[in-house]
C-alpha positions in Angstrom: -25.5 1.3 -21.2 -23.2 4.2 -21.0 -19.9 4.3 -22.9 -17.0 2.7 -21.1 -14.7 5.4 -19.8 -12.1 4.9 -17.1 -10.7 7.8 -15.1 -8.7 6.7 -12.0 -8.6 10.3 -10.8 -12.4 10.6 -10.7 -13.6 10.8 -7.1 -16.8 9.0 -8.0 -14.8 6.1 -9.4 -12.7 6.0 -6.3 -15.8 5.9 -4.0 -16.6 2.5 -5.5 -14.3 1.2 -8.3 -15.6 -2.3 -8.5 -18.6 -1.9 -10.8 -16.2 -0.3 -13.3 -13.7 -3.0 -12.8 -16.4 -5.6 -13.6 -17.3 -3.8 -16.9 -13.6 -3.7 -17.9 -13.1 -7.4 -17.3 -16.3 -8.3 -19.2 -16.3 -5.7 -22.0 -12.7 -4.7 -22.6 -10.1 -6.7 -20.6 -7.5 -4.6 -22.5 -9.2 -1.2 -22.6 -7.9 1.9 -24.3 -8.8 5.2 -22.6 -8.5 7.4 -25.6 -8.9 10.9 -24.0 -5.8 10.5 -21.9 -4.2 7.8 -24.1 -3.5 4.9 -21.6 -4.5 1.3 -21.5 -6.0 -0.8 -18.6 -5.5 -4.5 -18.0 -8.1 -5.9 -15.6 -8.5 -9.7 -15.7 -6.7 -11.8 -13.1 -4.9 -14.0 -15.6 -3.6 -11.1 -17.6 -2.5 -9.0 -14.5 -1.0 -12.1 -12.9 1.1 -12.7 -16.0 2.0 -9.0 -16.3 3.5 -8.6 -12.8 5.7 -11.7 -13.5 6.8 -11.0 -17.1 10.1 -9.2 -17.9 10.8 -7.7 -21.2 7.3 -6.5 -22.1 6.1 -4.6 -19.0 8.7 -2.0 -17.9 8.9 -0.1 -14.6 11.5 2.4 -15.9 9.0 5.2 -16.1 7.6 4.6 -12.6 4.4 3.1 -11.3 1.9 6.0 -11.5 0.5 8.0 -14.4 0.9 11.3 -12.6 2.4 13.6 -15.1 5.3 14.8 -12.9 6.1 11.2 -11.8 5.9 9.4 -15.2 9.5 10.0 -16.2 12.8 8.2 -16.9 14.0 9.7 -13.6 11.3 8.0 -11.5 13.9 5.8 -9.8 15.3 8.9 -8.1 12.2 8.9 -5.9 10.9 5.4 -6.1 14.2 3.4 -6.0 14.2 0.0 -7.6 10.4 0.1 -7.9 11.0 2.3 -11.0 13.8 0.1 -12.5 14.1 -2.9 -14.8 16.8 -5.6 -14.6 19.7 -5.6 -14.4 19.7 -2.3 -12.4 16.6 -3.4 -10.4 18.2 -6.7 -9.6 21.4 -5.1 -8.4 19.7 -2.5 -6.1 17.1 -4.8 -4.7 19.8 -7.3 -3.8 21.7 -4.6 -1.9 18.6 -3.3 -0.1 17.7 -6.8 0.9 21.0 -7.3 2.7 19.9 -4.5 5.1 16.1 -4.9 5.0 16.3 -8.6 6.1 13.5 -10.9 7.4 15.4 -11.0 10.7 15.3 -7.2 10.9 11.6 -7.2 10.2 10.9 -9.9 12.7 12.9 -7.9 15.3 10.5 -5.0 14.9 7.6 -6.9 16.6 8.2 -5.8 20.1 8.5 -2.2 18.9 5.3 -2.4 16.9 3.6 -3.8 20.0 4.9 -0.9 22.1 3.7 1.7 19.6 0.4 0.0 19.2 -0.2 -0.2 23.0 0.6 3.5 23.3 -1.9 4.7 20.7 -4.6 2.1 21.5 -4.5 2.9 25.2 -5.1 6.6 24.5 -8.1 5.6 22.3 -9.5 3.2 24.9 -9.3 5.8 27.6 -11.8 7.9 25.6 -14.0 4.8 25.1 -14.3 4.1 28.8 -16.2 7.4 29.1 -18.6 6.2 26.4 -16.9 8.2 23.7 -15.5 7.0 20.4 -12.4 7.7 18.5 -11.2 7.8 14.9 -9.6 4.6 13.9 -7.5 6.2 11.2 -6.5 9.6 12.6 -6.0 8.4 16.1 -4.4 5.0 15.5 -4.0 3.5 12.0 -2.6 6.7 10.5 0.0 6.9 13.2 1.4 3.4 13.8 2.8 2.6 10.4 4.7 5.8 10.1 6.1 5.4 13.6 7.2 1.9 12.8 8.9 3.0 9.6 10.5 6.0 11.3 11.8 3.8 14.1 13.2 1.3 11.7 14.9 4.1 9.6 16.2 5.9 12.7 13.9 9.0 12.5 13.8 10.7 15.9 10.4 10.7 17.7 10.3 14.5 17.7 10.3 14.5 13.8 7.7 11.8 13.2 4.5 13.9 13.2 5.9 16.2 10.6 7.2 13.3 8.5 3.8 11.7 8.6 2.1 15.0 7.5 4.4 15.3 4.6 3.9 11.7 3.6 0.1 12.3 3.5 0.6 15.2 1.1 2.6 13.1 -1.3 -0.3 10.7 -2.2 -3.4 12.9 -1.9 -5.0 14.0 -5.2 -7.1 17.1 -5.5 -10.3 17.1 -7.6 -9.7 17.8 -11.3 -5.9 17.6 -11.0 -4.3 14.7 -12.8 -0.9 15.1 -11.1 0.8 15.5 -7.7 -0.6 18.8 -6.3 1.9 21.6 -5.6 1.8 20.9 -1.8 2.8 17.3 -2.6 5.7 18.4 -4.7 6.9 20.7 -2.0 6.5 17.9 0.6 8.6 15.6 -1.6 11.4 18.1 -1.8 11.3 18.7 2.0 11.4 14.9 2.7 14.4 14.5 0.3 16.2 17.2 2.2 15.3 15.7 5.5 16.5 12.2 4.6 19.7 13.6 3.2 20.4 15.3 6.5 19.4 12.1 8.4 21.9 10.0 6.3 24.7 12.5 7.0 23.9 12.2 10.7 24.1 8.4 10.5 27.5 8.6 8.8 28.7 10.5 11.8 26.8 8.5 14.4 25.8 5.1 13.2 23.0 3.3 15.1 21.1 0.0 15.0 18.7 1.2 12.3 18.1 0.6 8.6 19.5 3.9 7.4 22.8 3.0 9.1 22.8 -0.5 7.9 22.3 0.5 4.2 25.5 2.6 4.5 27.5 -0.5 5.0 25.8 -3.2 2.9 27.8 -4.5 0.0 27.8 -7.2 -2.7 31.2 -8.1 -4.1 32.4 -4.6 -3.3 29.4 -2.9 -4.7 27.7 -0.4 -2.4 24.6 1.8 -2.5 25.3 5.5 -3.2 23.9 8.2 -1.0 21.3 9.1 -3.6 20.2 5.4 -3.9 19.8 5.2 -0.1 17.8 8.4 0.1 15.5 7.2 -2.7 14.9 4.0 -0.9 14.1 5.8 2.4 11.7 8.0 0.4 10.0 4.9 -1.1 9.6 3.4 2.4 7.7 6.5 3.5 5.2 6.2 0.6 4.9 2.5 0.1 5.5 1.4 3.7 3.4 4.0 5.5 0.3 4.8 3.4 -0.5 1.3 2.2 -0.4 -0.2 5.7 -2.5 2.7 7.1 -5.1 2.0 4.4 -5.0 -1.7 5.0 -5.8 -1.2 8.7 -8.6 1.2 7.8 -10.1 -1.0 5.2 -10.0 -4.0 7.5 -12.1 -2.3 10.2 -14.4 -0.7 7.8 -15.4 -3.9 6.0 -15.4 -6.2 9.1 -17.7 -3.8 11.0 -20.2 -4.1 8.1 -20.5 -7.8 8.7 -21.6 -8.3 12.3 -21.7 -12.1 12.2 -18.1 -12.3 10.9 -17.0 -9.6 13.3 -18.4 -11.5 16.3 -16.4 -14.6 15.3 -13.2 -12.6 15.1 -13.7 -11.1 18.6 -15.1 -14.3 20.2 -11.8 -15.7 21.4 -9.0 -13.2 21.9 -6.4 -16.0 22.1 -7.3 -17.3 18.6 -5.0 -15.8 16.0 -6.5 -17.6 13.0 -9.6 -15.4 12.5 -7.3 -12.3 12.6 -5.0 -13.7 9.9 -8.0 -14.6 7.8 -9.3 -11.0 8.3 -6.1 -9.5 7.1 -5.8 -11.7 4.0 -9.4 -11.3 2.9 -9.0 -7.5 3.3 -6.0 -7.6 1.1 -8.0 -9.4 -1.6 -11.3 -7.6 -1.1 -10.2 -4.0 -1.0 -6.4 -3.8 -1.6 -4.6 -0.6 -0.6 -2.7 -0.4 -3.9 -5.4 -0.6 -6.7 -3.4 0.4 -9.8 0.2 0.1 -11.0 1.5 1.7 -14.1 3.8 0.0 -16.7 5.5 1.1 -19.9 5.0 -1.4 -22.8 8.3 -2.2 -24.4 6.6 -4.6 -26.9 3.1 -4.9 -28.4 0.5 -6.5 -26.1 -2.4 -8.4 -27.5 -5.4 -9.5 -25.5 -8.5 -11.0 -27.1 -7.6 -9.5 -30.5 -7.0 -6.0 -29.1 -3.4 -4.7 -29.3 -1.8 -2.0 -27.2 1.4 -0.8 -29.0 4.9 -0.7 -27.9 5.5 2.6 -26.0 2.0 2.7 -24.6 1.2 3.5 -20.9 -0.6 0.7 -19.2 -2.4 0.4 -15.9 -2.5 -3.0 -14.1 -5.7 -3.0 -12.2 -4.9 -5.1 -9.1 -8.2 -4.3 -7.5 -10.0 -5.6 -10.6 -7.9 -8.8 -10.7 -8.7 -9.5 -7.1 -12.4 -9.5 -7.9 -12.3 -11.7 -11.0 -14.9 -14.5 -10.6 -12.9 -16.8 -12.8 -10.5 -17.1 -9.7 -12.5 -16.0 -6.6 -15.8 -17.4 -5.5 -18.5 -14.7 -5.0 -15.7 -12.1 -5.2 -18.0 -9.2 -4.1 -18.5 -10.9 -0.7 -16.2 -10.1 2.2 -15.7 -13.7 3.4 -13.4 -14.8 6.2 -14.0 -18.4 5.3 -12.6 -18.0 1.8 -10.4 -20.9 0.6 -6.8 -20.2 1.3 -6.0 -21.5 -2.2 -8.0 -18.6 -3.6 -6.4 -16.1 -1.3 -3.0 -17.3 -2.5 -4.0 -16.0 -5.9 -4.3 -12.4 -4.7 -2.1 -9.9 -6.6 -2.2 -7.2 -3.9 1.6 -7.4 -3.4 2.4 -7.7 -7.1 4.6 -10.6 -8.1 7.8 -11.7 -9.7 10.9 -9.4 -9.4 8.7 -6.6 -8.1 6.9 -8.5 -5.4 6.5 -6.1 -2.5 9.6 -6.1 -0.4 7.6 -4.8 2.5 4.8 -7.5 2.4 6.1 -9.3 5.5 6.3 -6.0 7.4 2.7 -5.0 6.4 1.4 -8.3 7.5 3.3 -8.2 10.8 2.1 -4.7 11.6 -1.5 -5.6 10.8 -1.3 -8.8 12.9 0.0 -7.0 15.9 -2.5 -4.1 15.6 -5.6 -6.2 15.0 -4.7 -8.9 17.5 -4.2 -6.2 20.1 -7.5 -4.7 19.2 -9.2 -8.1 19.7 -7.5 -8.7 23.0 -8.4 -5.4 24.4 -12.0 -5.0 23.2 -15.1 -7.1 22.8 -16.3 -5.6 19.6 -15.9 -2.6 17.3 -18.5 -0.6 15.4 -17.7 1.8 12.6 -19.8 4.8 11.6 -19.8 4.1 7.9 -21.9 7.2 7.0 -19.3 9.5 8.5 -16.2 7.8 7.1 -14.1 10.1 4.9 -12.4 8.5 2.0 -8.8 9.3 1.1 -8.5 10.2 -2.6 -5.5 9.0 -4.5 -5.1 7.7 -8.1 -3.3 4.6 -6.8 -4.0 4.0 -3.1 -7.5 3.2 -1.7 -8.5 3.8 1.9 -9.8 6.3 4.4 -8.7 9.6 5.9 -11.2 9.3 8.7 -13.2 6.4 10.2 -15.1 7.1 13.4 -15.5 4.0 15.6 -16.8 2.9 19.0 -15.5 -0.1 20.9 -16.5 -2.1 24.0 -13.4 -2.5 26.2 -12.9 -5.9 27.7 
């Protein structure tokens, strides 16, 4: 057997990370990657504990090992995601006063309108016997439009904002950092959101950017820099991960014809769609890896990672742990909900994903609309083009054909 080496930037690993994850869980649940000096935690019980434990696993250096992003200033781009309590507690509480469940629920009609617009364009091509690309024509557009509408980004700017967001998370072969185009895109987006916030100060509207200007807690308010950092976080975390979730959902269901036929059998039945979403989150989660700084020694099975070490939490590995999930390598819409509840796709504890409800809502609207409007979907798995990123897993292109109802 070959030596155990783990490189999250390796395209071959990203094509299929799950055999490596299995080796990590079985051979080295706390693995030290010596060449680049970081550690990896891969078993479900260890990752589950880590995302819920304060005082050992710190977010203050950010959540990615990219050289330019692993920095004490990570919070300037990733908001409270790159903070520890009490700073994280304060800022998340303020954000939550603007980014409320009621605001998220109120987005449903807008999500439906956006979905109908893009899907109708795709179905028009399908009526002539042609196909379309599930990611570039639909799944890659809807989440950014939803985020942009929620933030108050004008429609005329949304294509460019989406293009810049893609550049932020793409990783080039052999480069263990944000590429120059990504750094330039980040600077452009920061400038754009700064201008947007200035506009909202002059002309407030019923959007999240305007709301964040006015939220307060005991007289405490968010600074302009804090608001801009959160808007930037929404572009990265709220757009890319949902796009990848939608792509992964279609890719995997289309590979299981019997399960696909059940989902499309009754367009009025929402239960199969919900099971489809939750199993996709477990089976092939968009966010595969999250970085942490160890602020104390960590010992697992007699192996110790020292204080100050860089650590990767392998969410994708934890979601395939057979100590928790029955036949984890099987995409199974009949999976026990009690098992699905153990998924760590949205993290946990203080850093549980604030956008989890929005991601689920968008996915439910998009996939239910697909089922209502079509009888089935087929994906060209051979022509699918993977999106390469050190943290996010999904597709850049996914050609499909549908049968319109």
